[in-house]
Backbone as ProteinMPNN parsed JSONL, in Angstrom:
{"seq_chain_A": "MDRAKECRDILTQAGINSQSSIDFDVNGEVMSLTLDYIIDTYMQASLESQLVFLRALQKAAESNEMGIEQFFEGMGKLLLMTQLSEKFGG", "coords_chain_A": {"N_chain_A": [[83.944, 88.505, 181.54], [87.471, 88.224, 180.95], [88.589, 90.104, 178.458], [91.109, 89.699, 176.962], [91.568, 87.094, 177.538], [89.181, 86.318, 176.132], [89.899, 86.644, 173.412], [92.011, 85.036, 173.026], [90.832, 82.648, 173.492], [89.117, 82.422, 171.227], [91.124, 82.065, 169.398], [92.072, 79.616, 170.226], [89.935, 77.928, 169.58], [89.614, 78.328, 167.004], [92.051, 76.597, 166.313], [94.416, 77.933, 166.56], [97.376, 78.531, 167.702], [98.276, 81.095, 170.192], [100.772, 81.785, 170.758], [101.937, 81.791, 168.19], [103.977, 83.498, 165.899], [104.36, 86.367, 163.691], [105.828, 87.536, 160.979], [107.365, 90.48, 160.006], [108.611, 92.715, 157.606], [110.618, 95.371, 158.134], [111.791, 98.204, 156.954], [113.885, 96.543, 155.63], [114.667, 95.021, 157.623], [113.882, 92.096, 159.863], [110.872, 91.895, 161.826], [109.199, 90.183, 164.525], [106.057, 89.5, 165.587], [104.267, 88.17, 168.363], [100.918, 86.533, 168.392], [99.958, 86.831, 170.91], [101.221, 89.016, 172.12], [100.409, 90.915, 170.109], [97.571, 90.904, 170.894], [97.998, 91.472, 173.754], [98.788, 93.923, 173.886], [96.892, 95.545, 172.57], [94.848, 95.452, 174.264], [95.855, 97.089, 176.241], [94.722, 99.346, 175.514], [92.117, 102.006, 175.649], [88.612, 101.066, 176.974], [86.811, 101.214, 174.925], [88.146, 100.563, 172.726], [89.369, 98.188, 173.275], [87.022, 96.521, 173.173], [86.309, 96.993, 170.404], [88.45, 95.805, 169.127], [88.088, 93.219, 170.104], [85.18, 92.649, 168.752], [86.095, 93.044, 166.089], [87.951, 90.629, 165.824], [86.428, 88.666, 166.239], [84.487, 88.89, 164.217], [86.27, 88.359, 162.124], [87.026, 85.615, 162.795], [84.661, 84.215, 162.069], [84.767, 84.47, 159.348], [86.434, 82.635, 158.651], [89.682, 80.759, 159.118], [91.857, 81.966, 157.629], [90.936, 84.517, 157.741], [91.186, 85.296, 160.307], [94.147, 85.316, 160.334], [94.729, 87.385, 158.428], [93.402, 89.519, 159.617], [95.329, 89.585, 162.222], [97.785, 90.034, 161.043], [97.179, 92.86, 159.632], [96.78, 94.337, 162.32], [99.217, 94.118, 163.587], [100.747, 95.178, 161.572], [99.66, 97.67, 161.935], [100.384, 98.252, 164.614], [103.176, 98.297, 164.676], [103.475, 100.568, 162.738], [102.812, 102.465, 164.302], [104.351, 102.59, 166.475], [106.578, 102.988, 165.19], [106.246, 105.602, 164.383], [106.01, 107.066, 166.876], [108.455, 106.564, 167.763], [110.092, 108.118, 165.881], [109.332, 110.637, 166.424], [106.77, 111.227, 165.19]], "CA_chain_A": [[85.159, 87.735, 181.227], [88.695, 89.012, 180.498], [88.762, 90.325, 176.875], [92.158, 89.097, 176.388], [91.033, 85.514, 177.335], [88.323, 85.853, 175.13], [90.454, 86.564, 172.46], [92.787, 83.648, 173.184], [89.819, 81.578, 173.392], [88.802, 82.617, 169.664], [92.385, 81.556, 168.448], [92.077, 78.312, 170.439], [88.653, 77.336, 169.021], [90.153, 78.173, 165.584], [93.267, 75.832, 166.114], [95.697, 78.916, 166.295], [98.353, 78.988, 168.939], [98.482, 82.491, 170.444], [102.176, 82.121, 170.7], [102.489, 81.854, 166.943], [104.449, 84.751, 165.592], [103.893, 86.95, 162.292], [107.246, 88.38, 160.819], [107.23, 92.036, 159.359], [109.623, 93.707, 157.154], [110.6, 96.823, 158.573], [113.191, 98.705, 156.447], [115.01, 95.422, 155.509], [114.93, 94.227, 159.054], [112.464, 91.333, 160.199], [110.437, 92.07, 163.191], [108.327, 89.163, 164.666], [105.183, 89.889, 166.887], [103.175, 86.814, 168.59], [99.749, 86.863, 168.588], [99.993, 86.984, 172.544], [101.749, 90.384, 171.926], [99.397, 91.863, 169.463], [96.538, 90.912, 171.824], [98.176, 91.942, 174.993], [99.035, 95.439, 173.529], [95.604, 96.213, 172.125], [94.204, 95.293, 175.591], [96.261, 98.078, 177.18], [94.064, 100.583, 174.937], [90.876, 102.353, 176.118], [87.705, 99.983, 176.914], [86.049, 100.974, 173.731], [89.511, 100.111, 171.634], [89.485, 96.718, 173.426], [85.856, 95.91, 172.293], [86.479, 97.076, 168.938], [89.445, 94.701, 168.718], [87.538, 91.879, 169.83], [84.631, 92.492, 167.828], [86.654, 92.586, 164.731], [88.339, 89.316, 165.776], [85.161, 87.394, 166.331], [84.111, 88.838, 162.599], [87.547, 87.61, 161.589], [86.768, 84.051, 162.91], [83.646, 83.839, 161.387], [85.024, 84.36, 157.91], [87.382, 81.487, 158.237], [91.117, 81.016, 159.555], [92.569, 82.957, 156.874], [90.35, 85.976, 158.01], [92.03, 85.519, 161.27], [95.642, 85.514, 160.053], [94.913, 88.891, 158.111], [93.328, 90.413, 160.719], [96.461, 89.946, 162.792], [98.614, 90.865, 160.219], [96.874, 94.135, 159.683], [96.968, 94.618, 163.773], [100.631, 94.01, 163.724], [101.356, 96.517, 160.903], [99.437, 99.11, 162.617], [100.923, 98.437, 165.832], [104.684, 98.709, 164.209], [103.619, 101.86, 162.392], [102.341, 103.356, 165.531], [105.69, 102.505, 167.546], [107.777, 103.654, 164.534], [105.765, 106.811, 164.582], [106.409, 107.63, 168.386], [110.087, 106.731, 167.93], [110.632, 109.319, 165.198], [108.471, 111.8, 166.822], [105.719, 111.504, 164.29]], "C_chain_A": [[86.206, 88.534, 180.87], [88.546, 89.092, 178.886], [90.145, 89.685, 176.309], [91.844, 87.708, 176.458], [89.933, 85.223, 176.399], [89.047, 85.898, 173.735], [91.4, 85.491, 171.859], [91.924, 82.425, 173.003], [89.164, 81.402, 171.874], [89.763, 81.953, 169.0], [92.206, 79.956, 168.777], [90.754, 77.461, 169.825], [89.046, 77.139, 167.563], [91.4, 77.417, 165.051], [94.507, 76.727, 165.891], [96.297, 78.976, 167.586], [98.588, 80.365, 169.163], [99.987, 82.745, 170.478], [103.012, 81.971, 169.287], [102.929, 83.562, 166.83], [104.367, 85.066, 163.91], [105.244, 87.748, 162.269], [106.606, 89.646, 159.896], [108.44, 92.375, 158.714], [109.716, 94.985, 157.402], [111.944, 97.528, 157.943], [114.28, 97.803, 156.155], [115.211, 94.75, 156.881], [113.711, 93.444, 159.521], [112.107, 91.561, 161.407], [109.396, 90.897, 163.443], [107.391, 89.718, 165.733], [104.354, 88.422, 167.087], [101.983, 87.459, 168.514], [99.346, 87.532, 169.893], [100.332, 88.543, 172.463], [100.765, 91.405, 171.469], [98.152, 92.186, 170.501], [96.699, 91.732, 173.087], [98.462, 93.534, 174.741], [97.742, 96.063, 173.322], [94.584, 96.026, 173.439], [94.689, 96.261, 176.788], [95.454, 99.428, 176.758], [92.773, 100.7, 175.768], [89.672, 101.171, 176.025], [87.049, 99.856, 175.543], [87.157, 100.334, 172.694], [89.597, 98.713, 171.769], [88.313, 95.898, 173.064], [85.574, 95.978, 171.081], [87.136, 95.89, 168.423], [88.84, 93.263, 168.873], [86.264, 91.585, 169.078], [84.847, 92.055, 166.511], [87.352, 91.479, 164.777], [87.343, 88.376, 165.435], [84.576, 87.567, 164.943], [85.081, 88.124, 161.76], [87.354, 85.806, 161.537], [85.903, 83.64, 162.17], [83.795, 83.771, 160.026], [85.904, 83.241, 157.614], [88.9, 81.623, 159.088], [91.918, 82.072, 158.935], [92.157, 84.375, 157.312], [91.188, 86.378, 159.434], [93.426, 86.029, 161.128], [95.417, 86.773, 159.462], [94.474, 89.715, 159.039], [94.586, 90.661, 161.793], [97.644, 90.614, 161.976], [98.487, 92.238, 159.939], [97.023, 94.714, 161.008], [98.007, 94.671, 163.624], [101.107, 95.226, 162.947], [100.83, 97.599, 161.434], [100.097, 99.327, 163.861], [102.694, 98.747, 165.472], [104.65, 100.135, 163.679], [103.632, 102.924, 163.321], [103.583, 103.444, 166.273], [106.8, 103.142, 166.671], [107.64, 105.328, 164.429], [106.194, 107.709, 165.8], [108.032, 107.601, 167.982], [110.577, 107.696, 167.358], [110.146, 110.469, 165.461], [107.481, 112.342, 166.054], [104.427, 111.738, 164.821]], "O_chain_A": [[85.903, 89.645, 180.435], [88.397, 88.075, 178.208], [90.147, 89.19, 175.182], [91.848, 87.087, 175.395], [89.74, 84.103, 175.927], [88.665, 85.061, 172.916], [91.552, 85.156, 170.684], [92.285, 81.386, 172.45], [88.767, 80.311, 171.465], [89.437, 81.249, 168.044], [92.187, 79.117, 167.876], [90.851, 76.241, 169.696], [88.885, 76.077, 166.96], [91.807, 77.444, 163.89], [95.459, 76.381, 165.191], [95.685, 79.48, 168.528], [99.172, 80.928, 168.238], [100.41, 83.875, 170.234], [104.236, 81.999, 169.157], [102.438, 84.526, 167.418], [104.323, 84.187, 163.049], [105.694, 88.422, 163.196], [105.554, 89.638, 159.257], [109.434, 92.294, 159.436], [108.904, 95.762, 156.9], [113.043, 97.359, 158.472], [115.452, 98.124, 156.355], [116.07, 93.876, 156.997], [112.615, 94.002, 159.587], [112.999, 91.459, 162.249], [108.686, 90.643, 162.47], [107.853, 90.342, 166.688], [103.918, 87.731, 166.168], [101.869, 88.684, 168.547], [98.61, 88.514, 169.996], [99.424, 89.275, 172.856], [100.362, 92.396, 172.078], [97.797, 93.309, 170.861], [95.839, 92.514, 173.492], [98.249, 94.283, 175.695], [97.505, 97.119, 173.909], [93.493, 96.596, 173.402], [94.199, 96.308, 177.916], [95.481, 100.435, 177.465], [92.353, 99.772, 176.459], [89.735, 100.377, 175.087], [86.761, 98.776, 175.028], [86.741, 99.542, 171.848], [89.827, 97.979, 170.808], [88.461, 94.735, 172.687], [84.747, 95.238, 170.55], [86.682, 95.122, 167.575], [88.995, 92.344, 168.069], [86.097, 90.422, 168.711], [84.259, 91.181, 165.875], [87.543, 91.059, 163.635], [87.385, 87.504, 164.568], [84.152, 86.549, 164.394], [84.755, 87.394, 160.824], [87.492, 85.021, 160.598], [86.176, 82.656, 161.483], [83.014, 83.048, 159.408], [86.124, 82.901, 156.451], [89.13, 82.683, 159.67], [92.547, 82.922, 159.566], [92.958, 85.307, 157.249], [91.712, 87.473, 159.638], [93.824, 87.031, 161.721], [96.069, 87.594, 160.107], [95.166, 90.694, 159.317], [94.825, 91.805, 162.182], [98.281, 91.604, 162.337], [99.51, 92.921, 159.957], [97.496, 95.847, 160.91], [98.146, 95.861, 163.338], [101.737, 96.143, 163.474], [101.541, 98.604, 161.437], [100.383, 100.472, 164.213], [103.304, 99.517, 166.215], [105.544, 100.917, 164.0], [104.241, 103.991, 163.241], [103.831, 104.558, 166.732], [107.767, 103.719, 167.168], [108.572, 106.131, 164.399], [106.637, 108.854, 165.699], [108.699, 108.634, 167.931], [111.451, 108.337, 167.942], [110.487, 111.417, 164.754], [107.2, 113.54, 166.053], [103.485, 111.983, 164.068]]}, "name": "protein", "num_of_chains": 1, "seq": "MDRAKECRDILTQAGINSQSSIDFDVNGEVMSLTLDYIIDTYMQASLESQLVFLRALQKAAESNEMGIEQFFEGMGKLLLMTQLSEKFGG"}
């Protein structure tokens, strides 16, 4: 099965819309990332990273909806930090 679809299925089972977005404050500017964007970005990584992401999402889902929200907040922050680091040559 497609790992991105597995991630979206976990969200659906938890009653969470994958088109939902999370807002992040980046130096006073609000950046919004959808859960779909976060999933799709991580699914471009290595197979091992994809499997780690999927397993971590499964664990978050087992802990309840708040676990999923915290998971995506953390993964979104990590994406933004990586993008900013690449942007500024870090």
